[in-house]
N, C-alpha and C positions, 0 to 999 in steps of 0.2 A: 429487780425487773418488772417490779408489780406496779411501780408508779409511772415506770414509762407507758405502760398498756393504759393506764388510766388517762395518762396524757392525751394517747392516741385517741382515745374514745372522746376526750374534749375537744377534738378537732383540731390538731395540730399538725394531722398528717396531711394536709391539702398541699400537695406537691405544686400547685400552680402559685404558691406563694413564696416569696424569697425570705430565706431564714432570717433576715435582719430588717424585714421591712413589714409595716402594716397599712394595707389600703394604699400600697405602692409608694409609702413615705418610709424614709429610715426610721429605725426606732431610736429614742434619744439613748438608750444604754444598751450595753451587752446583755443578752438575757442570762438567766441562772442556767446551772449546770445541767439540770434536767430537761429544759426546754430545749438547749443546744443539743444535747444528746439525740432527742426525738426528731429535732430538725435536720440534723446532719444525716441521720438515717434516712429521712423520708425524702432527702434531696440528693442522696448518694453521695456525700461528702468524705463519707467513711472511705471510699475508693477512690478519692481524687488522687489524682497522680501529681506529684510537684518534683521539680527537677531545678537544678542550679546550672547556668551555662557560663562558660570561662568568659563569653562575651561581656558580662555583667562588670568584670574590672575595667575593659575598654571603655563602656558607656560612661562610668562614673570618673574615669579620668580625663576623657574627652569633656565632660562637664566642667571638671575642675579647672582645667586650662583655659577655657574661654571665660569661666569666672573669674579667674585669676587675671585676664586681659582687661575686664570691666572694671574689677575693683581696685587695680593697679591707678587707673584714671580718677578715682575717686578723691585720691589724697595728692595727684601729682603738681596740683597748683599750691594747696594749702602748706606744703612741707617747705616750699621757697617762696612762701607769701611776698617778704621783701623785694625779693626779685622781680615777681609780675606785678607788683604795686608800680614800680619804677619803670618798667617795660610798657606798661598799657597806661600809665598815668592815672591809676585808681588808688582808692583808698583800700585799707586793711578789710573793712567790713565787705567791700564789693568782691574782694578775692575770696573771703570766707564764703560767699554765695554759690562759688564755682564748686566746693565741697557740698554746700547745703543744699543745693539744687537736687543732688542725688536724694535726699531725704523728702524734700518736698513734693516732687512728682511721684514718688511712690504711693502717697497717702491716697490721692484720688482714683491712681490707675490699679492699685492692687485688688479691687473686687472683680472688675471686668477682666483683668488677666488671669485671676483666680477661675472665673467661668470658663474663659477659653481652655484652661489647663484641663478642666474637667469634661469638656464639650469635644476638643480637638487632640488632646494628648500631649505626651512629652515631645516628639519630633518636631511638631509645628511651631511649638513654644521655643524651642531650642533653635530653630531656623529663624524665627523674627527676632530673639535676643541676639544673635550673631551678626544678622544682616544690619540691625539697627546700630549695635556697637561698631561695626565696620565703617558705616555712612558717617557717625559721628568722629571716628579717627580721621577720616580724609578731610571733614571738614574743618578740623583741628590744623591739619597740614597746611591749609590755605590761610590761617590765620596769625601766622607768624609774623605780623607788622604791628606796629606800636598802635596804628589807627582801626586795627580790626578787632577791638575787644567784642562788639557784637557777635561776630563770626564764632570767636573761640567759645563764647558763650553758648550760643546755638549749638555747636560740635558736643559740648559738655551735657547739654541738655539733652540731646539725642543719645547721648551715651546713659544717662540717667534714666531715660525712658527704657532703654535695653535693660537695666539694672532690675527692673521690676519684674521681667520675663525670666530671672535669674533665681532671685533669692530665696523663693518658695519650692526650689526644685529639690535640694538636697534630700528632704526626708521623702518626696514622692518617690525619687530614684531608688532610694534605699529600701522603700515598701515594694515596689513593681518588680526588682531586679533580684532583690536579696533575700536569703532566708531568714528565719526567725532570730538564728544566734548571730547574725552579722549585720543588722540593720543599723544597730548604733555605730558600728565601726563605719559602715557605708556611709551614711550620713557626716560622720566625722571627715572623711576623704573629701566628701562634697564641700564641706565648709572649709577644709584645708586649703582649696584652691583660691577661694574667697580671700582667707588669711594671708597665703603667699603673695597674693596681688598685692594686697595693702603693705606687706613688708616691703617689696619690690619698689612700690610707690614712695615710700619713706626713703630708700635708699639709694634709688638710680637719679631721679631728678636733681639733687644737689649735685651729683657728680656729673653728670650730661649738661648741667646748666649752672656754671658756678657764677659768682656775682662778680661778672667784669663790667667794667665802666661803659666800653664801647657799645653802643646800642645795635649797630650793623652786627658785630660780633656775637652779640647774646641773641639777636632774632635768629642767626645761622644756627646756634646752639639749639635754641628752642625748636626750631624747623626739625634739625636731626631727632631729638627726642619723639617729635611728632610722627615723624616718618616711620621710624622703628614699630611704635604703636600701631600704626595704620598698617605695615606689612605683616605683624603677628596677627592682627584682627582680620585680615582678609584670608591668610592661610586658615585660620580657625574657622571661619565660615565656610570654606569649601570642604575641610575636614568634617564638619557637623553634618555637611550636605552629602557626604559619602558614607559615613561609617555609623550615624547616630539611628538606632533604631528605637520604635515606639515601645514595645515591649517583647518578653520572652514568649515562646510558643505555648509553653508548660509554665504556670505560676511556681513561683519558688519557694510559696509557705502556704499552710492551710488558710491563715487569715486573708490572704491574698487572693486565694481560692474562692473564699466566700465572698469578698468584694468585687470580684468578677461577674459573680451571678446577679448582681444589683442591676436591672436594665437600666440604660443611659436616660431612657424616657421616664422613669420614675423618680430621677435625681431632681430635687428642687432646692435651685441655688439660694432663694429667699429663706426657705425653710430651714436650710443646713445653717445659714447663719444665726437664725434664731435660736436653734437648738444650741449652738456654740454660746451665744451669749447668754442663755438660760444656765450654763455649766459655771457653777461656782468656783469650783476648782480652776477651771480653765481662765476664768476671768482674772482670778488672782495671779495666775501664772503670766498672763498678758502684761498686767500692771509691772510686775517684778521683773519681768524680762526687759519690758520697755525703759525700765529706769537704769538696769544696769546697762544695756546695751546703747542705751544713750548718752550715759556718762563716757563711756568708750568713744562713740562718735564725738563727742565734744572735746576730749583730751586730745584724740588724733586729729581734729581739724585745729586745735589752737596750741598744739606743741611747738611748733617753729615761733609762735610768738613768747611762749612761756621760757623757752630756752635761750632766744636770743635777748631777752628782758634782763637774764641773769649772767648769760655767757655771752658777751658780744663776739659777733664774727663767726659764731659756731653754727653756721647753717649745716655744714656736713654731718657734725655729729648730732644735731638736733635729727636728721634722718636717720642715723644710725641708732639713737634712742627708740626711735618709732620703730626700726627695724627690730631691735631687742625686744620690745613688746610684743609685736606679733609673732616673731618666731617663737617665744617662749609661750605665747598663745597657742600657737601650733600644736607644740608638743603636748601641751595642756589637753587641748581638743582630742588628739589620738589617744592620750590615757585615758582620759575619760570615757571615750567611746569604746575602747577595749574593756574598761571595767564595767561599763554597763552591761554589756554583752555577756559577761561572765557572771555579774551579781544581779543584775535587773533591781539594785536599789537606786531607783530614780530619785524620790524625793530625798533621801539622805545624801546622795551625792550632790545633787543640786543645791542643798541646804549648806552643806559645807563648803563647796566651790564659792557660794555667794558669800559668805560669812569671810573667808579669806581674800575675796575682792575687796571687801570694806576694809580689812586690815591693810592690804597692799594699797589702797588708795591714799589711807591716812599716813603711812610710812612715806610715800612718793610725795605728798603735799607737805610734809615737814623736812624733808630732806632737800629739795628742789631750791636751788638759792643759797642754802646755809652750809653745804658741803662741796667737796671737790667733784668734778663732772662725773669722774669713774665711779663713785657711789651711785649717782643717779641712775646710770647704767643698769645696776644692780637692783635697785629697788624700783625701776621702771619695768626690768624682767619680771620681777615677782609679780607685780601689779599685773603684766600681761598674761602670765602662766594662768592665772585663776580668772581675770574679767574677760579675756578673749578665749580663754578654755571654757568659758560656760556657755557659748555660742550653741554648738550642737547639742548641749545638755537640754537647754529650751526647746529646740525641735523635737528631740525624741521625746521628751516628757509630755510636750504638748499633743503628739501623736498618740500616746498612751492613754491620756485623758479624754481624747475625742474619739477615738475607734468607735464605730466604723465611718465616721466622717471622713471627707477627703482631706489630705495630708497638706495639700496645695492650700486649703482654705485656712486649716490652722496655723501653718507656717506663717500664711499671709497676715494674719491678724498680729501673729507675735512681731512680725517685721513691721507693720504698720504702727504698733506701739513705739517699736524702737525709733524709727524715724520721727514723729511726733515729738518725744522727749529729746531727739538728739537735735531737732531744730531749736526747741526752748532751751535745754541745757547750753547749747553753742552760743545764743545769742545771750543768754543772762551771764554765762561764765565769762565772755568776752567783755562785757560791760564791768563786770565786778574786777576783773584782773585790771582793767583801765583805770578804774577808779580806786580800788584797794590794795591791788596786787595779787600776785599769783597763788600764794597762801589762801587767800579768802575765798579765792575763786574754787580752789580744789577743795575745800572744806564744805563749800556749798554743794558739790558733787557728793561729798562724804554722807552730808545730811540724808540725801535720797537713797544713798545706799543701804542706809541703817532702816530705812522705811521698806524697801525691797526687801532685805533680810527678814524681817517681821511678816510680810507678806508671805514669802516662800514657806516661813514655817507653820502658817496657817492652811497651806494647801493640803486637802486630802488627798492621799496617794491611792487613786484608783486605776490600775494598771488593766485597761479593758483589753488591749490588743495581745498582752500576755495571756489574759484569762480566756480569750477565743482561742489561742494557740494551744494552749494546753488541753482545753475542752476537747477541742478537734481532734487532738493527738489521742487523748485517752479513748475518745469514741473510736478512732480507727484501731487503736490497740486490741479493744474490747472484740471489736467485730471479728478482726484478725483471730483471735483465739476462739471465738465461738464458731468460725466458718471451717469447713473441711479443707479449704485450700486457700492462699492467698497469693492473689496476682502480684507479680514482681515488676 
């Protein structure tokens, strides 16, 4: 206790300051234990009341639902690429852009949307996302004619803008609504919806829109698919309007209690970005995350072309293979989320999953086209379990490395990297496949996964959020022992 008194004498007991700010700005790192203990006492954090509300599960499930509806549309054109080529009279690369537009719009919009998330909060972002998604789906309903490709592109563009308001939300919802022992699981559930949407996007379009010769019948089937999507999107907009809540009355964790004490006017958007870009461990994670997820985006976008090249007429099975990749990844995501909540081994788990993603990609590359189709299902499932299962790991590891910075900001930068690499990999792999075949295209991705694995191994595991929670809990317990009564 002698060190604590000395710290107070040195000026740490000024209650007008926020425990994680200096001159109104966020500190670049979490303070050491002695400093936090002093600041927690001086700001009353040792008596901070936390509470977990049952409503938190409704919030994350509603988010997962509208994330599902949006991500379904990312791949609904690409997985039946050859059918839309014939219907709209465009080439394969043009149809690929209906998927890549999701990646392209994210890059310039992620920063203003992250700023809005900080200034306006979760509810406004959720309403904007579902409204844009709803508008985009109805535009597509009006585009089911061979001469209206520009309208379908406009609808897809509108949905891609909605995606920018969605991708950075899982870790933010987890932090705002869930306790320290649940955040990774909650983030996995948030990502789960996005993955399930992609899975349905692989499965349903080949069933609803078979490769029929008659263009009138094809237009009718395409319109049915668009109507179903629009109906679901409209329902989800009204559901968010009615039930989605900004934040719980009481914070769910000590870390969130501290974050709430940071005055909104003291938050500097540009300073936060600069601090994140000076964080070496986070920069390594940005690059490695982008390489891994960019490879997934490329494989998902070009899967139809790769399967049809070796197994002609197998559009439906191409969708089923995509479904297998994502369903396996959903299982991997949930298992990894639960594992992280129990062990807190962020770097070790991330590295193992990254290595196995590389192994899965190599096996997939060498089996595609060389074996029977049922074997490709197995190798694709193994690839998906690790590559798609990596998504929530990256989000949660980023939050740990960057606390107390905004979860939306760290997630936004990760996703921005993924979109940039996704566009580059999709274009390059598509050209390599056309010129040299699918094996060369997939080995191209493997080379970048090797680089990503090395970068992941170099990341220093600095778990700032966990340290803040542990220090605050220790301080609270110590105060309870020293005080004559504890408030329940």
